[in-house]
N, C-alpha and C positions, 0 to 999 in steps of 0.2 A: 585533456586526455592524451596520453602518449600515443604516438603513431602506431597503427596496427591494432590498437585495443578497441573492442566493440562495446558499446554501452548496452547492457542487458536490461530488459524491462521485466519487472515482476508484478504480476496482477495480484493485488492484495485480496481480491475476492476469490481467488482459487489457489494461490500459492501455499505450499507446505511450510511447516515451521522451518525446515532446513533452508528452503529458498528465501523465506522472509528474513532469516537471521543473517543473510549476506548483505542486506541493505544497510546503508550508512546509519549508524546509531541504534540499530536493532540487535540486541543480544538474544540468545535463545529464550530467555524468560519473557521478554517483551513480545517476541514473535509468537510464543505460545499463548500469551494473553490475547493477542490479536485474533488468532485462530479460534480460541475458545469463545470469544465475544461473537465472532462471525458465525460460528456454529449455532450459538444460542439465539442470535438476533437476526440472522440473515445477512445478505450482501450489504456492503457499504454503498450507499447511494451518492454520497458526497464526501469530500475531504473533511468537512466539519464533523461528520459522524465519528471519525477516529478519535476525536476529543473525548468521547464517551468511554473509551477504553482506558482503564486505570494505567497511569504512567505515561500517557501520550499527550505531550504538550504541543502547542502550535509550532514551536521551533523544531521539534522532532519530526512532525508531520511534513514541514517544509523541507527538511533534510531528506526525507524519504522521497518526496516528489522530485527533487532535483537529482536524486541518486538512482532514479529508474523505476520507482514504484508507479503503478497505474491503477485505475479503477476498472480496468478491463472494458467490457462491453458498455458499461454505464458511461464511461468517459468517451468512448468512441462515438456513441450515439447522441451525444449532447449537441453536436454541431449539425446543422442542416436538417433537423427533423421538422416535418410539416404535419400539422394536424388537420 
């Protein structure tokens, strides 16, 4: 990453189509498909859930993860939870 550039994180569970379309490999059509799926089925609980969205391959999902996509609170809460 060039000096002075900040990596932006995009929460796929709350981001708009415009925000999602800035992720590596996501055009507006794929971003809209992700939002539509999320609105119909609820928040993504794991990265594997994204494979249920039409047009989302494992390699695309990996590109999103390395490009700043997060699962928001779901991801942050995974570590250190005690029951």
